[in-house]
VOPAGU-2260 file (C-alpha; in pm, 1 decimal, decimal comma):
REM VOPAGU-2260
SITE   aa  ch    i         X         Y         Z
SITE  MET   A    0   11034,6   14499,7   11949,7
SITE  TYR   A    1   10819,9   14416,4   12273,6
SITE  LEU   A    2   10737,8   14101,6   12407,6
SITE  ARG   A    3   10340,4   14103,3   12252,7
SITE  GLU   A    4   10469,2   14215,6   11939,0
SITE  LEU   A    5   10712,8   13948,3   11880,5
SITE  ALA   A    6   10450,8   13661,6   12025,5
SITE  LEU   A    7   10249,9   13737,5   11742,5
SITE  GLN   A    8   10511,7   13712,7   11512,6
SITE  ALA   A    9   10620,9   13352,1   11667,7
SITE  LEU   A   10   10187,6   13269,1   11630,2
SITE  LEU   A   11   10205,5   13341,2   11258,4
SITE  ILE   A   12   10494,0   13111,7   11205,0
SITE  ASN   A   13   10389,3   12757,3   11024,2
SITE  ASP   A   14   10636,1   12540,2   11047,4
SITE  PRO   A   15   10665,2   12389,2   11442,5
SITE  VAL   A   16   11041,3   12376,7   11436,0
SITE  GLU   A   17   11050,8   12740,7   11391,4
SITE  LYS   A   18   10747,2   12809,7   11577,8
SITE  ALA   A   19   10939,4   12639,6   11870,6
SITE  THR   A   20   11267,0   12793,6   11806,7
SITE  GLN   A   21   11143,5   13123,2   11827,5
SITE  VAL   A   22   10944,3   13041,6   12125,8
SITE  LYS   A   23   11271,0   12947,1   12300,4
SITE  ARG   A   24   11388,8   13279,9   12197,4
SITE  LEU   A   25   11156,1   13411,9   12344,0
SITE  GLN   A   26   11154,5   13248,3   12730,0
SITE  GLN   A   27   11565,7   13324,6   12666,3
SITE  VAL   A   28   11520,1   13678,9   12634,2
SITE  TRP   A   29   11209,4   13692,4   12876,9
SITE  GLY   A   30   11265,4   14036,8   13084,6
SITE  LEU   A   31   11267,9   14299,8   12746,3
SITE  PRO   A   32   10967,7   14579,3   12751,2
SITE  VAL   A   33   10663,1   14340,5   12699,4
SITE  GLY   A   34   10444,3   14629,6   12566,4
SITE  ALA   A   35   10153,5   14583,4   12782,3
SITE  GLU   A   36   10026,1   14896,1   12711,4
SITE  LEU   A   37   10006,3   14876,8   12312,3
SITE  VAL   A   38    9669,0   14771,3   12126,4
SITE  LEU   A   39    9782,8   14537,8   11842,3
SITE  HIS   A   40    9571,8   14445,2   11586,0
SITE  GLU   A   41    9476,7   14077,1   11478,0
SITE  PRO   A   42    9628,1   14026,1   11101,1
SITE  THR   A   43    9360,9   13962,9   10827,9
SITE  GLU   A   44    9484,6   13575,7   10825,0
SITE  GLY   A   45    9755,7   13331,6   10890,3
SITE  ILE   A   46    9603,0   13285,9   11281,7
SITE  PRO   A   47    9712,6   13080,9   11415,0
SITE  GLY   A   48   10039,8   12980,7   11159,9
SITE  ARG   A   49   10011,7   12619,4   11082,3
SITE  PRO   A   50   10181,1   12362,1   10889,9
SITE  GLU   A   51    9975,1   12228,0   10619,4
SITE  LYS   A   52    9966,8   11892,1   10735,5
SITE  PRO   A   53    9841,0   11757,1   10988,0
SITE  VAL   A   54    9481,8   11781,9   10752,3
SITE  ILE   A   55    9190,6   11939,4   10984,8
SITE  VAL   A   56    8846,3   11692,3   11014,1
SITE  ALA   A   57    8587,3   11694,9   11231,9
SITE  PRO   A   58    8670,6   11523,7   11549,4
SITE  GLN   A   59    8435,5   11229,1   11455,7
SITE  GLN   A   60    8655,5   11144,4   11188,0
SITE  VAL   A   61    8925,8   11119,7   11359,9
SITE  LYS   A   62    8987,9   10723,8   11399,0
SITE  GLN   A   63    9071,1   10530,4   11698,0
SITE  ARG   A   64    9323,4   10253,8   11610,9
SITE  SER   A   65    9464,5    9967,7   11873,4
SITE  LEU   A   66    9749,4   10041,3   12058,7
SITE  HIS   A   67    9874,7    9694,7   12022,0
SITE  THR   A   68    9981,5    9841,7   11670,4
SITE  ASN   A   69   10277,3   10049,2   11615,6
SITE  GLU   A   70   10062,3   10236,2   11373,9
SITE  GLY   A   71    9799,4   10263,5   11640,5
SITE  ARG   A   72   10011,7   10440,2   11925,7
SITE  ALA   A   73   10161,3   10627,2   11662,3
SITE  ALA   A   74    9802,1   10762,2   11568,5
SITE  LEU   A   75    9743,6   10808,3   11961,1
SITE  LEU   A   76   10027,5   10993,7   12032,6
SITE  HIS   A   77   10040,4   11211,6   11723,3
SITE  ALA   A   78    9698,0   11355,8   11819,5
SITE  LEU   A   79    9875,7   11453,1   12178,0
SITE  ALA   A   80   10125,0   11552,7   11958,1
SITE  HIS   A   81    9862,5   11809,2   11807,5
SITE  ILE   A   82    9708,9   11925,6   12145,9
SITE  GLU   A   83   10059,7   11995,1   12252,3
SITE  PHE   A   84   10124,1   12227,7   11917,5
SITE  ASN   A   85    9766,0   12419,5   11936,7
SITE  ALA   A   86    9849,0   12495,6   12308,9
SITE  ILE   A   87   10161,2   12606,0   12175,0
SITE  ASN   A   88    9971,5   12864,5   11969,8
SITE  LEU   A   89    9693,4   12902,0   12291,0
SITE  ALA   A   90    9996,3   13057,9   12484,8
SITE  LEU   A   91   10123,1   13267,6   12255,8
SITE  ASP   A   92    9738,7   13448,6   12072,7
SITE  ILE   A   93    9677,8   13505,8   12497,6
SITE  ILE   A   94   10002,3   13760,7   12507,9
SITE  TRP   A   95    9956,2   13894,9   12219,5
SITE  ARG   A   96    9547,9   13940,4   12206,7
SITE  TYR   A   97    9500,7   14102,4   12510,7
SITE  ALA   A   98    9626,4   14422,3   12611,2
SITE  HIS   A   99    9662,9   14596,5   12976,9
SITE  LEU   A  100    9732,1   14306,9   13217,6
SITE  PRO   A  101   10026,0   14316,6   13459,0
SITE  ASP   A  102   10361,6   14199,2   13302,6
SITE  SER   A  103   10332,4   13901,2   13499,9
SITE  PHE   A  104   10038,2   13756,7   13306,1
SITE  TYR   A  105   10274,6   13772,8   13007,6
SITE  GLY   A  106   10527,9   13601,7   13173,9
SITE  ASP   A  107   10325,4   13331,0   13339,6
SITE  TRP   A  108   10208,3   13225,6   12967,4
SITE  LEU   A  109   10549,9   13303,4   12779,0
SITE  CYS   A  110   10674,4   12990,3   13004,5
SITE  VAL   A  111   10330,7   12801,7   12963,6
SITE  ALA   A  112   10401,8   12877,3   12582,0
SITE  TYR   A  113   10773,3   12747,9   12667,8
SITE  GLU   A  114   10647,3   12385,0   12812,8
SITE  GLU   A  115   10400,5   12306,8   12565,8
SITE  VAL   A  116   10692,1   12317,8   12305,8
SITE  THR   A  117   10901,7   12115,0   12581,8
SITE  HIS   A  118   10615,3   11837,6   12534,9
SITE  PHE   A  119   10578,6   11879,4   12153,1
SITE  GLU   A  120   10908,6   11835,6   12066,6
SITE  LEU   A  121   10917,7   11560,3   12315,5
SITE  LEU   A  122   10601,0   11362,4   12165,1
SITE  ASN   A  123   10732,1   11426,5   11814,0
SITE  ALA   A  124   11112,8   11311,3   11855,5
SITE  HIS   A  125   10942,9   11010,3   11976,0
SITE  LEU   A  126   10661,6   10976,6   11709,9
SITE  HIS   A  127   10975,3   10956,1   11488,8
SITE  THR   A  128   11106,0   10631,6   11661,0
SITE  LEU   A  129   10774,0   10470,0   11542,9
SITE  GLY   A  130   10900,6   10585,8   11167,2
SITE  PHE   A  131   10587,4   10860,2   11194,6
SITE  GLN   A  132   10587,6   11216,5   11225,1
SITE  TYR   A  133   10354,7   11506,6   11331,8
SITE  GLY   A  134   10138,2   11601,0   11031,9
SITE  ASP   A  135   10121,7   11241,5   10912,9
SITE  PHE   A  136    9765,4   11160,0   11041,8
SITE  PRO   A  137    9454,6   11404,7   11057,7
SITE  ALA   A  138    9363,8   11586,0   11380,0
SITE  HIS   A  139    9082,0   11774,6   11479,5
SITE  ASP   A  140    9090,9   12154,4   11607,0
SITE  GLY   A  141    8839,4   12151,5   11887,1
SITE  LEU   A  142    9103,6   12332,1   12154,3
SITE  TRP   A  143    9135,2   12635,6   11851,8
SITE  ASP   A  144    8760,6   12622,2   11739,4
SITE  MET   A  145    8689,3   12774,3   12156,8
SITE  ALA   A  146    8996,7   12984,8   12155,1
SITE  GLU   A  147    8812,5   13166,6   11832,7
SITE  ARG   A  148    8492,9   13143,0   12006,6
SITE  THR   A  149    8624,8   13353,8   12299,7
SITE  LYS   A  150    8862,4   13573,5   12154,3
SITE  ASP   A  151    8667,8   13858,4   12196,3
SITE  ASP   A  152    8665,5   13780,3   12627,4
SITE  LEU   A  153    8944,8   13722,9   12845,3
SITE  VAL   A  154    8747,3   13615,4   13132,7
SITE  ALA   A  155    8575,1   13329,9   12896,2
SITE  ARG   A  156    8886,7   13264,9   12707,3
SITE  LEU   A  157    9052,7   13208,1   13018,3
SITE  ALA   A  158    8704,7   13001,9   13181,4
SITE  LEU   A  159    8645,3   12793,0   12876,2
SITE  VAL   A  160    9007,6   12717,8   12735,9
SITE  PRO   A  161    9295,1   12652,0   13002,0
SITE  ARG   A  162    9003,2   12497,3   13306,8
SITE  THR   A  163    8818,3   12338,6   13071,4
SITE  LEU   A  164    8928,1   12194,0   12760,0
SITE  GLU   A  165    9301,1   12167,4   12887,6
SITE  ALA   A  166    9171,9   12098,9   13197,9
SITE  ARG   A  167    8979,4   11755,3   13087,8
SITE  GLY   A  168    9385,6   11674,3   12986,6
SITE  LEU   A  169    9462,0   11628,7   13389,1
SITE  ASP   A  170    9193,2   11393,7   13341,6
SITE  ALA   A  171    9239,6   11209,0   13031,7
SITE  CYS   A  172    9620,6   11198,1   13125,3
SITE  PRO   A  173    9668,6   10898,7   13337,2
SITE  ILE   A  174    9375,3   10674,2   13161,5
SITE  VAL   A  175    9610,2   10700,6   12833,3
SITE  ARG   A  176    9943,7   10695,3   13011,0
SITE  ALA   A  177    9834,6   10328,4   13156,2
SITE  LYS   A  178    9670,6   10251,8   12821,2
SITE  LEU   A  179   10060,4   10277,6   12649,7
SITE  ALA   A  180   10185,3   10135,6   12956,3
SITE  GLN   A  181   10016,2    9847,0   12888,7
SITE  ALA   A  182   10103,9    9831,2   12514,9
SITE  GLY   A  183   10459,5    9830,7   12616,9
SITE  ASP   A  184   10511,6   10194,2   12553,7
SITE  ASN   A  185   10715,9   10327,4   12851,9
SITE  GLU   A  186   10862,3   10598,0   12719,4
SITE  ALA   A  187   10551,3   10738,9   12600,8
SITE  ALA   A  188   10406,5   10667,5   12941,1
SITE  ALA   A  189   10743,1   10885,3   13053,6
SITE  ILE   A  190   10613,6   11191,9   12874,6
SITE  LEU   A  191   10268,0   11187,1   12972,9
SITE  ASP   A  192   10379,9   11187,6   13347,0
SITE  ILE   A  193   10620,2   11494,6   13220,2
SITE  ILE   A  194   10276,0   11636,8   13068,6
SITE  LEU   A  195   10085,5   11567,1   13366,2
SITE  ARG   A  196   10307,3   11752,7   13577,6
SITE  ASP   A  197   10375,5   12028,1   13387,6
SITE  GLU   A  198    9993,2   12103,0   13306,1
SITE  VAL   A  199    9868,8   12113,2   13669,0
SITE  GLY   A  200   10072,1   12441,0   13646,9
SITE  HIS   A  201    9919,9   12582,0   13376,1
SITE  VAL   A  202    9527,1   12471,3   13471,6
SITE  ALA   A  203    9609,9   12636,0   13805,2
SITE  LEU   A  204    9769,6   13014,7   13593,7
SITE  GLY   A  205    9403,6   12922,3   13430,1
SITE  ASN   A  206    9254,9   12958,5   13823,5
SITE  LYS   A  207    9461,8   13234,3   13899,6
SITE  TRP   A  208    9429,5   13462,1   13654,1
SITE  PHE   A  209    9040,1   13365,6   13594,2
SITE  ARG   A  210    8957,8   13464,9   13920,3
SITE  TRP   A  211    9222,7   13791,3   13952,7
SITE  LEU   A  212    9009,5   13921,8   13664,3
SITE  CYS   A  213    8652,9   13823,8   13793,5
SITE  GLU   A  214    8799,4   13945,8   14078,2
SITE  GLN   A  215    8913,3   14339,1   13910,6
SITE  GLN   A  216    8562,4   14323,6   13756,6
SITE  GLN   A  217    8303,7   14277,7   14067,4
SITE  LEU   A  218    8179,6   13907,7   13916,9
SITE  ASP   A  219    8133,1   13589,8   14133,0
SITE  ALA   A  220    8421,1   13335,4   13978,3
SITE  ILE   A  221    8222,8   13024,2   14114,1
SITE  ALA   A  222    7866,9   13181,0   13948,1
SITE  LEU   A  223    7953,4   13316,4   13572,4
SITE  TYR   A  224    8141,3   12961,5   13507,7
SITE  PRO   A  225    7784,1   12823,4   13391,5
SITE  THR   A  226    7686,4   13089,0   13159,6
SITE  LEU   A  227    7977,5   13120,7   13037,7
SITE  ALA   A  228    7980,7   12780,4   12926,4
SITE  GLU   A  229    7637,4   12764,9   12842,2
SITE  ASP   A  230    7705,5   13102,5   12579,0
SITE  TYR   A  231    8019,4   13010,5   12441,1
SITE  ARG   A  232    7918,4   12623,2   12379,0
SITE  ALA   A  233    8184,6   12456,1   12559,9
SITE  PRO   A  234    8160,5   12082,7   12552,3
SITE  ARG   A  235    8014,1   11903,8   12870,0
SITE  LEU   A  236    8274,5   11717,2   13038,9
SITE  ARG   A  237    8247,8   11321,2   13131,1
SITE  GLY   A  238    8418,9   11139,1   13448,0
SITE  PRO   A  239    8606,2   11015,6   13548,2
SITE  PHE   A  240    8805,0   11372,9   13724,9
SITE  ASN   A  241    9147,9   11328,3   13825,4
SITE  ILE   A  242    9042,1   11504,2   14145,8
SITE  PRO   A  243    9367,5   11535,1   14319,3
SITE  ALA   A  244    9494,7   11678,6   14045,0
SITE  ARG   A  245    9229,8   11953,1   14017,7
SITE  LEU   A  246    9259,9   12014,2   14349,2
SITE  ALA   A  247    9616,9   12065,4   14291,9
SITE  ALA   A  248    9548,4   12308,6   13981,5
SITE  GLY   A  249    9329,6   12543,9   14214,9
SITE  PHE   A  250    9015,0   12409,8   14167,0
SITE  TYR   A  251    8796,4   12446,5   14494,2
SITE  ALA   A  252    8560,2   12165,2   14595,8
SITE  GLU   A  253    8233,7   12335,8   14502,0
SITE  GLU   A  254    8362,4   12323,1   14162,1
SITE  ILE   A  255    8457,1   11972,5   14111,9
SITE  ASP   A  256    8122,0   11906,5   14296,4
SITE  TYR   A  257    7971,2   12102,1   14031,9
SITE  LEU   A  258    8153,3   11904,6   13780,2
SITE  LYS   A  259    8027,9   11613,4   13887,4
SITE  SER   A  260    7651,9   11703,9   13877,0
SITE  GLN   A  261    7695,3   11782,6   13495,2
SITE  ALA   A  262    7883,0   11479,8   13423,0
C-alpha cells in the first residue's frame, strides 16, 4: 500500500493508543511509495476516527477550573491532550486528502503527525499521574471544525489550520506554562516547553507550503489571507502574541502587524 492510503487507515482508527502506534509505524517505514498521484475518495463515515469519550460539547460548555486543584490541572491538561489528538488527525488528513503534491509535502506532515503523537502521549501519561486519562472531561472540536470547512481547498486549509488555529498555540503556550509552573506542576510545564519547541516547526511548515501553493497558483499570499479568514469564518485572534515564536515560525513582520491591527 501507499503512504497516503495508510495515513487514511490510521485516521480512521478510533482508539488513541492504536492510532499512535500506527503513526509511529508509518514514521519508521518512511520511504515507502507515497502515491501522490492517487485520488482517494473520502469514506462516507468515520472521519476522524475517535473514541466514544471525550464527549464533544460547544466551547462555552467546557468549564474553567482552578489550577490549584488536582482536578483543575487535569482538566487543563486534558484540553491540551485533546488539541494534540486532533492535531494527529489533522496531519493524517492532510496526507491522504490532497493529491499531486511533492513527496516532501507528505513527508513533512508525517513528521508532524509523529511529533503530535509524542505530545499526546506525554500529556496523557501525566494525566495518569493525576488520576485521570484522556476522555474523562468534555472537549470541544474547534480545530476539526475548521478542517471540515476547508477540506475542499488546500490553500485555505494551510492558511487557517496550521497558520491560524495552531499558530494560536504559539501565543498561548508560554501563558499556560507559567500558570502550571505557578501551580507547582513543573513536569507539566516541561511538557509545554517540548510542545512549544515542536509547534514552531509545525507552523513553519504551514507557512512554507501555504506560500509554495500560492506561488504555484500565482496568488498573493499576504493579500489572500484576510479574504480566506473572512470566507471561512476564522476566529479573530486576540493578543498577546508570541512575536519571537511567530517570527521563528516564518511569519513576516507585515503579517504580524496585520494580526495586531485585527486584535
